[in-house]
C-alpha positions in Angstrom: 93.7 164.0 182.4 90.1 164.4 183.9 91.9 163.5 187.5 93.1 165.5 190.3 96.9 165.5 191.1 97.0 161.9 191.6 95.5 159.2 189.9 92.5 157.3 191.2 91.1 154.0 190.4 87.8 152.2 189.9 84.3 152.2 191.1 82.6 149.4 192.4 82.6 146.4 189.9 80.2 143.8 191.1 78.1 143.7 187.9 79.6 140.8 186.3 80.4 139.0 189.2 76.8 138.9 191.0 75.1 138.2 188.4 72.7 140.8 188.5 70.5 142.0 185.3 71.7 145.5 183.9 68.3 147.0 183.9 67.8 150.8 183.7 66.8 152.9 187.2 63.3 153.4 187.8 61.0 156.0 189.3 60.8 153.5 192.3 64.4 152.9 192.9 66.5 154.7 195.7 68.2 157.4 193.6 71.6 158.4 194.6 71.5 161.7 193.1 68.4 162.8 194.5 69.9 161.7 198.2 72.9 163.9 197.6 71.2 167.1 197.2 71.5 169.9 200.0 68.3 171.7 199.8 69.3 174.4 202.3 71.6 175.9 199.4 70.4 177.4 196.5 71.7 176.0 193.0 72.6 179.5 191.8 74.4 180.1 194.9 76.8 177.2 195.0 75.8 174.3 192.6 78.7 171.9 193.9 77.1 172.0 197.6 73.6 172.1 196.3 74.2 168.9 194.7 76.8 167.0 196.5 76.3 168.6 200.3 74.1 166.1 201.9 76.6 163.3 201.0 79.3 165.5 202.3 77.6 166.1 205.5 77.1 162.3 205.9 80.7 161.4 205.0 83.6 163.6 206.9 86.9 163.1 205.4 88.7 160.4 207.2 91.7 161.0 209.0 93.9 158.9 206.6 92.8 160.7 203.8 93.4 164.2 202.2 89.8 164.3 201.0 86.6 162.4 200.5 84.0 161.7 197.8 83.5 160.1 194.5 87.3 159.2 194.1 87.6 158.0 197.5 84.6 155.4 197.1 86.1 154.3 194.0 89.9 154.0 195.5 88.4 152.0 198.4 86.4 149.5 196.2 89.3 148.7 193.8 91.7 148.4 196.7 89.3 145.7 198.0 89.3 144.0 194.8 93.1 144.4 194.1 93.7 143.4 197.7 91.8 140.2 196.8 93.8 139.5 193.6 97.1 140.2 195.7 96.3 138.2 198.7 94.9 135.1 196.7 98.8 135.2 194.6 100.5 135.8 197.9 98.8 132.5 199.3 100.5 130.5 196.8 103.5 129.0 198.6 105.0 127.5 195.1 103.8 129.5 192.3 105.8 129.1 189.1 108.7 131.3 188.8 108.1 134.2 186.6 104.3 133.8 186.6 102.0 136.8 187.2 100.7 135.1 190.4 104.4 134.5 191.7 105.2 138.4 190.8 102.3 139.9 192.3 102.1 137.5 195.2 105.8 138.0 196.3 105.6 141.6 195.8 102.6 142.1 198.1 104.1 139.7 200.7 107.0 141.7 201.1 105.2 144.8 201.3 103.2 143.2 204.1 106.0 141.9 206.0 106.6 145.0 208.2 109.2 142.9 210.6 111.7 142.4 207.8 111.1 145.9 206.5 111.8 147.3 210.0 114.5 145.4 210.7 116.4 146.1 207.9 116.0 149.8 207.9 117.9 151.6 205.2 120.4 148.6 204.7 118.8 147.5 201.4 119.7 150.8 200.0 123.5 150.6 201.1 124.9 149.5 197.6 123.4 152.7 196.3 124.3 154.9 199.1 128.0 153.4 199.0 128.4 154.5 195.3 126.8 158.0 195.9 129.6 158.1 198.5 132.2 157.2 196.2 131.7 160.3 193.8 134.8 161.7 193.0 134.8 163.6 189.6 132.1 164.3 187.0 131.6 160.8 185.7 130.9 159.4 189.0 128.5 162.0 189.5 126.8 161.5 186.1 126.4 157.8 186.9 125.4 158.2 190.4 122.7 160.6 189.1 121.8 158.3 186.4 121.2 155.6 189.2 119.0 157.6 191.1 116.9 158.3 188.0 116.5 154.6 187.4 115.5 153.6 190.8 114.0 156.3 192.8 113.5 159.9 191.9 114.4 162.6 189.3 117.5 164.3 190.9 118.7 167.5 189.0 116.6 167.5 185.7 113.7 165.6 184.2 114.5 162.9 181.9 112.4 160.7 179.7 112.1 159.2 176.0 108.7 160.1 174.3 107.4 161.1 171.1 109.2 164.0 169.0 106.5 166.9 169.0 107.5 167.8 165.3 108.2 164.3 164.1 105.4 162.3 166.0 106.6 158.9 164.3 110.1 159.2 166.1 110.9 158.6 169.8 113.2 161.7 171.0 115.2 162.2 174.2 113.7 165.0 176.6 115.4 166.9 179.3 113.5 169.4 181.2 113.9 171.6 184.5 113.2 169.5 187.8 115.3 168.3 190.6 113.2 169.7 193.4 111.9 168.1 196.5 108.9 170.2 197.2 105.7 170.1 194.7 106.7 173.0 192.8 109.1 176.0 192.3 106.2 178.3 194.3 106.7 176.5 197.8 110.3 177.7 197.9 109.7 181.5 196.8 106.1 182.6 197.9 105.5 184.4 200.7 102.1 183.4 201.7 101.6 182.3 205.3 101.3 178.6 204.1 104.2 178.5 201.7 106.3 179.8 204.8 104.9 177.3 206.9 105.9 174.1 204.7 109.5 175.9 204.2 109.6 176.0 208.2 109.1 172.5 208.5 111.0 171.5 205.6 114.4 172.0 207.4 113.6 169.7 210.4 112.0 167.0 208.2 115.0 167.1 206.1 117.5 167.0 209.3 115.4 163.9 210.4 115.9 162.0 207.3 119.5 162.7 207.4 119.7 161.3 210.7 118.2 158.5 209.8 120.8 157.9 207.1 123.2 157.9 209.9 124.5 161.4 210.0 125.3 162.9 213.5 123.1 165.5 214.8 125.2 168.6 214.1 126.4 167.2 210.4 122.7 166.6 209.7 121.6 170.5 210.6 124.4 171.6 208.3 124.1 169.2 205.5 120.3 169.7 205.4 120.8 173.6 205.1 123.1 173.2 202.4 120.9 170.9 200.4 117.7 173.4 200.9 119.7 176.1 199.7 120.7 174.2 196.3 117.1 173.2 196.0 116.1 177.0 196.4 118.7 178.3 193.8 117.4 175.3 191.3 113.9 176.8 192.1 114.7 180.4 191.7 116.0 179.3 188.4 113.2 177.5 187.1 110.2 178.6 185.2 107.0 179.3 186.6 104.7 176.1 186.0 102.3 178.4 184.1 105.4 179.6 181.9 106.1 176.0 180.6 102.6 175.7 178.8 103.7 176.6 175.3 104.8 173.5 173.5 107.0 175.9 171.1 108.7 177.5 173.8 109.5 174.0 175.4 110.7 172.7 172.0 114.6 173.4 171.7 116.1 170.5 169.7 119.9 170.1 169.4 122.4 167.7 168.7 124.0 165.8 171.7 127.2 167.5 170.9 125.4 170.8 171.7 123.8 169.6 174.6 127.5 168.8 176.0 128.7 172.0 174.9 126.1 174.1 176.5 126.4 172.1 179.9 130.1 171.1 180.0 129.9 170.7 183.8 128.0 167.4 183.6 129.1 164.4 181.9 126.2 163.6 179.5 128.1 160.6 177.8 128.2 158.9 181.3 125.0 159.7 182.1 123.3 158.3 179.0 125.4 155.3 178.8 124.4 154.4 182.4 120.8 154.8 181.5 121.0 152.3 178.6 121.5 155.1 175.9 124.5 154.4 173.4 125.3 157.1 171.0 122.3 159.6 170.8 122.0 161.6 168.2 119.7 164.4 169.2 117.8 165.8 172.6 115.0 168.2 173.1 115.7 170.5 175.9 112.6 172.0 177.6 114.0 174.9 179.2 117.5 175.6 178.0 118.0 178.7 180.7 117.3 176.5 183.5 120.0 173.9 182.6 122.5 177.0 181.9 122.0 177.9 185.8 122.1 174.4 186.8 125.3 174.1 185.0 126.8 177.0 187.1 125.5 175.4 189.9 127.6 172.1 189.4 130.7 174.3 189.7 130.2 176.6 192.3 128.4 173.6 194.5 130.8 171.7 196.3 131.0 168.0 195.5 130.0 167.0 199.0 126.6 168.8 198.9 125.6 167.3 195.6 126.5 163.8 197.2 124.3 164.8 200.1 121.4 166.1 197.6 121.4 162.8 196.0 121.4 160.6 199.0 118.6 162.5 199.8 116.6 162.3 196.5 117.5 158.3 196.9 115.7 158.0 200.2 112.9 160.5 199.6 112.0 158.7 196.5 111.8 155.4 198.3 110.7 156.4 201.8 107.1 155.1 201.5 108.7 151.4 200.9 111.0 151.8 203.9 110.7 151.1 207.8 108.3 152.9 209.9 110.5 155.6 211.2 111.7 156.6 207.6 107.9 156.2 206.3 106.4 158.4 209.2 109.0 161.2 208.6 108.2 160.9 204.8 104.1 160.9 206.0 104.2 163.6 208.5 106.1 166.4 206.1 104.3 165.3 202.6 101.0 164.2 203.8 100.4 165.8 206.9 102.1 169.3 206.5 101.6 169.8 202.8 98.3 168.3 202.4 96.6 168.1 206.1 96.1 164.2 205.9 96.2 163.4 209.9 97.1 159.8 209.9 98.7 156.9 207.5 96.7 154.6 205.5 96.6 150.9 206.8 99.8 148.9 205.6 97.4 146.8 203.2 96.0 149.9 201.4 99.5 151.4 201.0 101.0 148.1 199.9 97.8 147.3 197.7 98.2 150.6 195.8 102.0 150.3 195.1 101.6 146.8 193.9 99.0 148.1 191.3 101.2 150.7 190.8 104.3 148.4 189.9 102.4 145.7 188.5 99.4 147.2 187.1 99.6 145.2 183.7 99.5 141.9 185.2 97.0 143.0 187.7 94.6 144.4 184.6 94.7 141.1 182.9 93.0 139.5 186.0 90.8 142.5 186.5 89.4 142.6 182.9 88.8 138.6 183.1 87.1 138.5 186.6 85.5 142.2 187.1 84.9 144.4 184.4 81.4 144.2 183.0 80.7 142.5 180.0 79.8 145.0 177.1 82.2 147.7 178.7 83.9 148.5 175.1 80.6 148.7 173.3 78.8 151.2 175.7 82.2 153.3 175.8 82.5 153.4 171.9 78.9 154.3 171.7 79.0 157.4 174.1 82.4 158.1 172.6 81.2 158.1 168.7 78.2 160.4 169.9 80.4 162.9 171.4 82.5 162.8 168.3 79.3 163.4 166.1 78.5 166.6 168.3 81.7 168.0 168.2 81.8 167.7 164.3 78.3 169.8 164.0 79.6 172.2 166.7 82.7 173.0 164.5 80.7 173.3 161.3 78.6 175.8 163.1 81.0 177.9 164.6 80.8 181.9 164.0 84.3 182.8 164.7 86.2 180.2 163.1 86.8 180.5 159.1 86.3 178.0 156.6 90.1 176.7 156.0 90.5 176.3 159.6 87.2 174.5 160.2 88.2 172.0 157.4 91.4 171.1 159.2 89.9 170.9 162.6 87.6 168.3 161.3 90.3 166.2 159.8 92.0 166.2 163.2 88.6 165.6 165.1 87.9 162.5 162.4 91.5 161.6 163.0 91.2 160.8 166.8 91.8 157.5 167.7 89.7 156.3 170.6 90.9 153.4 172.9 88.4 152.1 175.1 88.0 149.4 177.5 91.9 147.6 177.8 94.7 147.2 175.3 94.6 144.2 172.7 98.1 143.3 173.8 99.7 143.6 177.3 103.4 144.7 178.0 105.7 142.0 178.5 107.0 142.0 182.2 108.7 138.7 181.9 112.1 140.1 182.9 110.7 141.9 185.9 112.1 140.3 188.8 110.5 139.9 192.5 110.8 137.8 195.4 109.8 137.8 199.1 113.0 139.1 200.7 112.8 143.0 200.5 109.9 145.3 199.6 112.0 148.3 198.7 114.1 146.0 196.3 110.8 145.1 194.8 110.0 148.6 194.2 113.4 149.4 192.8 113.5 146.4 190.4 110.0 147.6 189.2 111.0 151.2 188.9 114.1 150.2 186.8 112.0 148.1 184.5 110.0 151.1 183.7 113.3 152.9 182.7 114.6 150.2 180.7 111.1 149.8 179.0 111.3 153.6 178.3 114.9 153.5 177.0 114.0 150.6 174.9 111.7 152.6 172.9 114.5 154.6 171.4 115.6 154.2 167.8 112.4 152.2 167.2 109.0 152.8 165.3 106.6 154.5 167.5 103.9 151.9 168.8 100.8 153.6 168.8 98.7 150.6 170.0 100.5 151.4 173.4 98.4 152.1 176.4 99.8 154.3 179.3 96.8 153.6 181.9 96.0 150.2 183.3 92.0 149.2 182.7 91.6 149.5 186.3 92.2 153.1 186.4 89.6 155.6 186.8 91.0 158.1 184.6 91.3 158.9 181.0 93.9 161.0 178.6 94.6 162.7 175.5 97.8 162.2 173.8 98.6 165.1 171.3 101.5 163.0 169.8 99.3 160.2 168.6 96.0 162.3 168.5 94.3 159.8 170.5 92.0 159.5 173.7 92.3 156.4 175.9 89.2 155.6 178.4 89.8 152.7 180.6 87.0 150.4 181.1 86.5 151.4 184.7 84.9 154.5 183.6 81.8 152.7 182.9 80.7 152.3 186.4 78.9 154.7 188.6 78.7 154.6 192.4 75.2 154.3 193.8 74.5 152.1 190.7 76.4 148.9 191.3 73.6 146.7 190.6 72.2 148.4 187.4 73.9 150.8 185.0 73.1 154.3 185.8 70.8 156.3 183.3 71.9 158.1 180.1 72.1 161.5 181.9 74.4 160.4 184.1 76.7 158.4 182.0 76.5 161.4 179.3 77.6 163.8 181.9 80.1 161.7 183.5 81.3 159.9 180.9 80.2 162.0 178.0 81.2 165.4 179.6 83.8 165.0 182.0 85.5 161.8 179.9 85.3 161.7 176.2 84.3 165.3 175.8 87.0 166.5 178.4 89.4 164.8 176.5 88.5 165.5 172.9 88.6 169.0 173.8 92.5 168.5 174.8 92.9 168.2 171.3 91.8 171.5 170.8 92.5 173.5 174.0 95.6 176.1 174.2 98.2 173.4 173.9 96.5 170.6 172.1 95.4 172.9 169.6 98.9 173.8 168.1 99.1 169.9 167.3 97.8 168.6 163.8 96.0 165.6 163.0 99.1 163.3 162.7 100.2 164.6 166.2 102.8 167.0 165.2 103.4 170.3 166.6 102.3 172.4 163.5 100.4 175.5 163.3 97.2 174.5 161.1 95.3 177.9 162.1 94.9 181.0 160.2 96.5 184.0 161.7 93.0 185.8 162.3 91.3 182.4 163.6 94.2 181.9 166.2 93.6 185.5 167.7 89.8 184.9 168.0 90.5 181.5 169.9 93.1 182.9 172.3 91.0 186.1 172.8 88.5 183.5 174.1 90.8 181.3 176.0 91.9 184.7 177.8 88.3 184.9 179.1 89.0 181.6 180.5 91.7 182.7 182.4 90.2 185.7 183.7 87.1 183.7 184.9 89.3 181.3 186.9 91.4 183.8 188.2 88.8 185.1 189.9 87.9 182.2 192.2 89.3 182.3 195.7 89.9 178.7 197.1 91.4 179.1 200.7 92.5 181.9 202.6 93.8 184.6 199.9 94.9 181.9 197.4 93.2 181.8 194.0 93.1 179.7 191.0 96.1 180.4 188.6 93.9 180.6 185.6 97.2 180.8 183.4 98.3 177.4 184.7 94.8 175.4 184.8 93.5 176.8 181.6 93.9 173.9 179.4 92.0 171.6 182.0 89.5 174.3 182.3 88.9 174.7 178.8 88.6 170.9 178.4 86.2 170.9 181.0 84.0 173.8 179.7 83.9 172.2 176.3 83.5 168.6 177.9 80.4 169.6 179.4 78.8 171.4 176.5 79.6 168.3 174.1 78.2 166.0 176.7 74.7 167.8 177.0 74.4 168.0 173.1 75.2 164.3 172.8 72.5 163.7 175.7 69.9 165.6 174.1 69.7 162.8 171.1 69.2 160.3 173.9 65.5 158.6 174.2 65.7 159.5 178.0 66.0 163.4 176.8 63.4 163.1 174.2 60.8 161.4 175.8 61.4 163.7 179.0 61.7 160.5 181.4 61.4 161.6 184.8 63.9 159.6 187.2 63.8 160.0 191.1 61.5 163.0 190.8 64.4 164.7 188.6 64.0 165.7 184.8 66.2 164.6 182.6 68.3 168.0 182.4 68.4 168.4 186.1 69.9 164.7 186.5 72.1 165.6 183.7 73.9 168.5 185.4 73.5 166.9 188.6 75.6 163.9 187.5 77.9 166.3 186.4 78.4 167.6 189.8 78.7 164.0 191.2 81.7 163.5 188.8 83.4 166.0 191.2 81.9 165.0 194.6 85.0 165.7 196.3 85.6 167.2 199.5 89.3 168.3 200.4 91.2 169.6 203.2 92.1 173.2 203.2 96.0 172.1 203.3 95.5 170.0 200.2 93.4 172.8 198.3 96.4 175.2 198.9 99.0 172.5 197.9 96.7 172.0 194.5 96.3 175.6 193.5 100.0 176.0 193.8 101.2 172.9 192.0 98.1 171.2 189.8 97.0 172.0 186.5 93.6 170.9 187.5 91.4 173.6 189.0 89.8 172.1 192.6 87.0 170.1 192.1 84.3 172.6 193.3 85.4 175.1 190.5 85.2 172.1 187.8 81.8 172.1 188.7 80.6 175.9 189.2 83.3 177.3 186.5 82.0 175.4 183.5 78.2 175.1 184.5 78.2 179.2 184.9 78.9 179.5 181.1 75.8 177.5 180.0 72.7 178.8 179.5 70.6 175.6 179.6 72.1 175.2 183.4 70.7 178.3 183.9 67.2 177.7 182.5 67.0 174.2 184.3 67.7 175.6 187.9 66.4 179.2 187.5 69.6 180.9 187.8 69.2 184.6 187.9 71.0 187.8 188.0 72.1 188.4 191.5 73.1 184.8 192.2 76.8 184.1 192.9 76.8 181.9 189.9 75.1 184.2 187.4 77.7 185.5 184.4 76.3 188.0 182.0 75.9 186.6 178.6 78.8 188.7 177.2 81.0 187.0 179.8 80.1 183.4 179.3 82.9 181.5 177.5 81.5 179.8 174.4 84.5 178.1 172.5 83.0 175.0 170.7 
């Protein structure tokens, strides 16, 4: 995905509704790109700030956000539009039961009803908390664990149904390491000052959460210490995130009997039947050694500690939808302490976000009909096909790849399916129930529906038409098991160009480079390159070409390891290499495709900028994001994406065309010697 850690949504989508003609930007039009330039910064010193600094200086980070920039503009705009959809639905008093408007309206209304939410406090969770209190053996522990997985969070381990990596036309059960409350194992074990500070505040936060659950003060302190000790041991046993990147190492298929034998202290039969899986045959375990350690903890850690752990996981996962006291405790730790956000967002924004997250397919149908510009699919297909054609040309010309591997690479490229705009069929949410009595129960119902939808796939043919994103999501993804890229319709719009389509320099840098080019490159990054054209984990490389390829990816790792982000924290080049490879390949493909456009061939000047200048400035606009130091530190520790600044200066410092366009020379900070520049695709 091209996103940062959490998914963002859409840019201002007023073209279709305001009736404005979609004419190209002209020299006389106010130019968003040019107005963002900070001329006090030299392009070769920090192109990210050169391209975006003027905007940052005029738009400080709001107190309720972890950052500000392009994606904040997008989020604010889509929130306003989704809010309108939600408010219109909520205003209908007697909407037909089961209709989209009834579900959307009741969900939104319940979230805005702060009086009911605050008076209920945690009472709506009483049946689930009583169930956890009633744990007295392995079967009841497994049943309660399954319940928390279905309704709230993912305690003990990760669990999902997905395509079998080696048999892509079959769904498989996946079990992986997990069960932690902090964003990554590194938060429990690292000794830098920021990690220590977070751990210091983790304990009082958990004590306060247990107090809100009804524990007495002394008991809450003891219980929190026990749960933190348990999670710390789980973290120590877990693999580093960068060590989970090899899909072969994560593919450990075993029959169900072997799983039960390898972890005898957990009742897998009860867990599976509770989530709705009857008689599973095989499972794919990501990290068997982690499950082995976790199995020992099940024996050595008292049952009461596991009860407390499950209660905390249950409340933590739903805290954002509970009373203000619970929400504020959650916010103060996860948003303020970890990410530096100073104050909560207004309730309407939070509720709008969650309504969109839980009922996105229903809202998406309204969005496509009322907000998505006409012709979106056609323009996205045009850009996507251009990038695909360029990729084919580049593969044929590679000097490091042999003929046999080139042939298979081209087969894979030509087999890539591009889904753009919006799905041709929508998911059926008819069984999802919402009403106006309880916000948190509505969220739990939506979570349970998602779990059952996932479970229902098991044993059925793989549906390769399915979308994992809504059309109003400003993001994209590559799915190696389907060998497909999915680009929602919202990607067509660019801030600053709400009443006109942006020129091709911008569209081919953002949509061509950081979207289509990026996602296609994922099919050939350090992970995606291990899947064949049918989506199966299968080595299709010659050993010689594979050696050359991974020598080049090591250069990517080394380059990004050298970037100091905040304090002494550097980017983890190993963990982020897949996204960095996709960024580098994406911008190069976007530029090659742009060179074939009329704007480039005719050297059209817009806003006083040449086509080349606009292209590279457009790419910097794609990552115009200014984050708080706390947020950057958290991202470096837990996110496979590099911070926005380095998604600009990293890839561009490998492009000779960028050097010639902005006069980058030896001695400039962004200058890299020819031999050190990464050139893969």
